[in-house]
N, CA, C and O atoms as a GROMACS GRO file, in nm:
protein
  200
    1MET      N    1  16.104  13.023  17.712
    1MET     CA    2  16.160  13.053  17.596
    1MET      C    3  16.072  13.071  17.480
    1MET      O    4  15.971  13.005  17.457
    2VAL      N    5  16.127  13.181  17.399
    2VAL     CA    6  16.096  13.232  17.248
    2VAL      C    7  16.144  13.136  17.150
    2VAL      O    8  16.262  13.102  17.157
    3LEU      N    9  16.078  13.094  17.070
    3LEU     CA   10  16.160  13.064  16.935
    3LEU      C   11  16.110  13.142  16.803
    3LEU      O   12  15.990  13.166  16.784
    4LEU      N   13  16.177  13.166  16.744
    4LEU     CA   14  16.145  13.251  16.588
    4LEU      C   15  16.213  13.211  16.485
    4LEU      O   16  16.336  13.210  16.498
    5ASN      N   17  16.151  13.166  16.351
    5ASN     CA   18  16.226  13.108  16.273
    5ASN      C   19  16.289  13.226  16.189
    5ASN      O   20  16.229  13.333  16.200
    6LEU      N   21  16.406  13.224  16.102
    6LEU     CA   22  16.446  13.282  16.026
    6LEU      C   23  16.401  13.431  15.926
    6LEU      O   24  16.456  13.539  15.905
    7ASP      N   25  16.299  13.379  15.891
    7ASP     CA   26  16.229  13.491  15.812
    7ASP      C   27  16.125  13.577  15.914
    7ASP      O   28  16.086  13.691  15.890
    8MET      N   29  16.089  13.503  16.029
    8MET     CA   30  16.071  13.614  16.124
    8MET      C   31  16.119  13.716  16.204
    8MET      O   32  16.069  13.825  16.234
    9TYR      N   33  16.234  13.659  16.236
    9TYR     CA   34  16.372  13.701  16.282
    9TYR      C   35  16.416  13.827  16.228
    9TYR      O   36  16.452  13.929  16.286
   10SER      N   37  16.402  13.788  16.048
   10SER     CA   38  16.425  13.914  15.941
   10SER      C   39  16.341  14.015  15.960
   10SER      O   40  16.378  14.128  15.992
   11GLN      N   41  16.238  13.985  15.945
   11GLN     CA   42  16.113  14.059  15.980
   11GLN      C   43  16.116  14.172  16.069
   11GLN      O   44  16.066  14.283  16.051
   12LEU      N   45  16.181  14.128  16.165
   12LEU     CA   46  16.191  14.222  16.314
   12LEU      C   47  16.296  14.268  16.324
   12LEU      O   48  16.308  14.369  16.393
   13THR      N   49  16.405  14.212  16.261
   13THR     CA   50  16.556  14.320  16.236
   13THR      C   51  16.571  14.386  16.148
   13THR      O   52  16.622  14.497  16.166
   14ASP      N   53  16.532  14.343  16.011
   14ASP     CA   54  16.563  14.399  15.877
   14ASP      C   55  16.543  14.559  15.887
   14ASP      O   56  16.628  14.624  15.827
   15GLY      N   57  16.455  14.623  15.946
   15GLY     CA   58  16.445  14.780  15.963
   15GLY      C   59  16.520  14.830  16.035
   15GLY      O   60  16.555  14.943  16.001
   16VAL      N   61  16.579  14.774  16.164
   16VAL     CA   62  16.706  14.820  16.246
   16VAL      C   63  16.844  14.809  16.154
   16VAL      O   64  16.927  14.898  16.134
   17GLU      N   65  16.844  14.659  16.101
   17GLU     CA   66  16.962  14.687  16.023
   17GLU      C   67  16.994  14.776  15.923
   17GLU      O   68  17.102  14.834  15.922
   18ALA      N   69  16.907  14.793  15.835
   18ALA     CA   70  16.909  14.904  15.744
   18ALA      C   71  16.959  15.051  15.778
   18ALA      O   72  17.052  15.116  15.730
   19ALA      N   73  16.840  15.088  15.900
   19ALA     CA   74  16.881  15.222  15.963
   19ALA      C   75  17.031  15.218  16.027
   19ALA      O   76  17.093  15.324  16.034
   20LEU      N   77  17.081  15.115  16.066
   20LEU     CA   78  17.222  15.105  16.100
   20LEU      C   79  17.322  15.118  15.969
   20LEU      O   80  17.435  15.164  15.980
   21ASP      N   81  17.276  15.079  15.864
   21ASP     CA   82  17.362  15.062  15.779
   21ASP      C   83  17.361  15.238  15.715
   21ASP      O   84  17.463  15.294  15.674
   22GLN      N   85  17.248  15.289  15.719
   22GLN     CA   86  17.222  15.380  15.654
   22GLN      C   87  17.335  15.505  15.760
   22GLN      O   88  17.420  15.586  15.723
   23ALA      N   89  17.291  15.475  15.878
   23ALA     CA   90  17.379  15.576  15.977
   23ALA      C   91  17.545  15.534  15.977
   23ALA      O   92  17.625  15.624  16.001
   24ASP      N   93  17.585  15.423  15.955
   24ASP     CA   94  17.744  15.371  15.929
   24ASP      C   95  17.786  15.462  15.781
   24ASP      O   96  17.895  15.519  15.777
   25GLN      N   97  17.696  15.468  15.669
   25GLN     CA   98  17.717  15.515  15.571
   25GLN      C   99  17.728  15.684  15.565
   25GLN      O  100  17.804  15.750  15.495
   26THR      N  101  17.640  15.724  15.649
   26THR     CA  102  17.639  15.883  15.704
   26THR      C  103  17.742  15.915  15.728
   26THR      O  104  17.810  15.993  15.662
   27SER      N  105  17.776  15.850  15.842
   27SER     CA  106  17.898  15.881  15.957
   27SER      C  107  18.061  15.914  15.867
   27SER      O  108  18.148  15.998  15.893
   28GLY      N  109  18.056  15.810  15.759
   28GLY     CA  110  18.159  15.804  15.685
   28GLY      C  111  18.182  15.919  15.557
   28GLY      O  112  18.282  15.935  15.488
   29LYS      N  113  18.037  16.001  15.554
   29LYS     CA  114  18.072  16.090  15.494
   29LYS      C  115  18.094  16.231  15.564
   29LYS      O  116  18.164  16.319  15.513
   30ASP      N  117  18.030  16.241  15.683
   30ASP     CA  118  18.079  16.353  15.772
   30ASP      C  119  18.155  16.336  15.887
   30ASP      O  120  18.134  16.240  15.961
   31SER      N  121  18.270  16.445  15.919
   31SER     CA  122  18.352  16.446  15.988
   31SER      C  123  18.301  16.433  16.160
   31SER      O  124  18.349  16.374  16.257
   32LYS      N  125  18.157  16.537  16.136
   32LYS     CA  126  18.111  16.568  16.255
   32LYS      C  127  18.096  16.433  16.351
   32LYS      O  128  18.054  16.325  16.309
   33ARG      N  129  18.142  16.465  16.504
   33ARG     CA  130  18.102  16.375  16.584
   33ARG      C  131  18.044  16.437  16.732
   33ARG      O  132  18.093  16.534  16.791
   34MET      N  133  17.933  16.361  16.775
   34MET     CA  134  17.848  16.406  16.886
   34MET      C  135  17.886  16.311  17.015
   34MET      O  136  17.918  16.193  16.999
   35THR      N  137  17.880  16.362  17.119
   35THR     CA  138  17.923  16.283  17.258
   35THR      C  139  17.762  16.258  17.252
   35THR      O  140  17.665  16.317  17.204
   36HIS      N  141  17.788  16.122  17.338
   36HIS     CA  142  17.622  16.080  17.432
   36HIS      C  143  17.563  16.178  17.469
   36HIS      O  144  17.445  16.199  17.438
   37GLU      N  145  17.633  16.256  17.542
   37GLU     CA  146  17.539  16.346  17.621
   37GLU      C  147  17.485  16.499  17.550
   37GLU      O  148  17.406  16.580  17.598
   38GLU      N  149  17.554  16.503  17.427
   38GLU     CA  150  17.513  16.583  17.330
   38GLU      C  151  17.393  16.533  17.235
   38GLU      O  152  17.327  16.618  17.175
   39VAL      N  153  17.364  16.403  17.221
   39VAL     CA  154  17.258  16.381  17.148
   39VAL      C  155  17.185  16.336  17.246
   39VAL      O  156  17.073  16.382  17.222
   40CYS      N  157  17.176  16.253  17.372
   40CYS     CA  158  17.076  16.234  17.446
   40CYS      C  159  16.999  16.388  17.494
   40CYS      O  160  16.877  16.402  17.500
   41GLY      N  161  17.104  16.503  17.527
   41GLY     CA  162  17.072  16.616  17.590
   41GLY      C  163  16.959  16.696  17.461
   41GLY      O  164  16.850  16.745  17.488
   42ASN      N  165  17.018  16.693  17.325
   42ASN     CA  166  16.932  16.726  17.238
   42ASN      C  167  16.786  16.650  17.247
   42ASN      O  168  16.682  16.716  17.251
   43LEU      N  169  16.786  16.543  17.248
   43LEU     CA  170  16.659  16.456  17.235
   43LEU      C  171  16.575  16.518  17.372
   43LEU      O  172  16.464  16.570  17.364
   44ARG      N  173  16.643  16.501  17.484
   44ARG     CA  174  16.543  16.546  17.628
   44ARG      C  175  16.490  16.663  17.576
   44ARG      O  176  16.367  16.674  17.575
   45ARG      N  177  16.575  16.773  17.521
   45ARG     CA  178  16.513  16.907  17.498
   45ARG      C  179  16.415  16.908  17.414
   45ARG      O  180  16.331  16.998  17.425
   46LYS      N  181  16.404  16.828  17.330
   46LYS     CA  182  16.301  16.838  17.222
   46LYS      C  183  16.142  16.740  17.265
   46LYS      O  184  16.032  16.762  17.214
   47ILE      N  185  16.172  16.635  17.367
   47ILE     CA  186  16.083  16.558  17.423
   47ILE      C  187  16.008  16.647  17.545
   47ILE      O  188  15.888  16.641  17.571
   48ASN      N  189  16.099  16.725  17.609
   48ASN     CA  190  16.045  16.805  17.726
   48ASN      C  191  15.974  16.966  17.661
   48ASN      O  192  15.893  17.033  17.724
   49VAL      N  193  16.021  16.998  17.537
   49VAL     CA  194  15.920  17.110  17.479
   49VAL      C  195  15.776  17.032  17.454
   49VAL      O  196  15.674  17.076  17.507
   50GLN      N  197  15.775  16.934  17.387
   50GLN     CA  198  15.656  16.918  17.359
   50GLN      C  199  15.556  16.860  17.482
   50GLN      O  200  15.436  16.841  17.460
   0.00000   0.00000   0.00000
């Protein structure tokens, strides 16, 4: 079992929370929606090209 104090947990998760908050704000301003397949397909193509 791993125990973390709240400060350590915050250090680990604050960046993710900020990115999710930004994504929520951006999606609220744009009506474009993409499916899982569209997003993952685009990422796979970019990864495979490199």
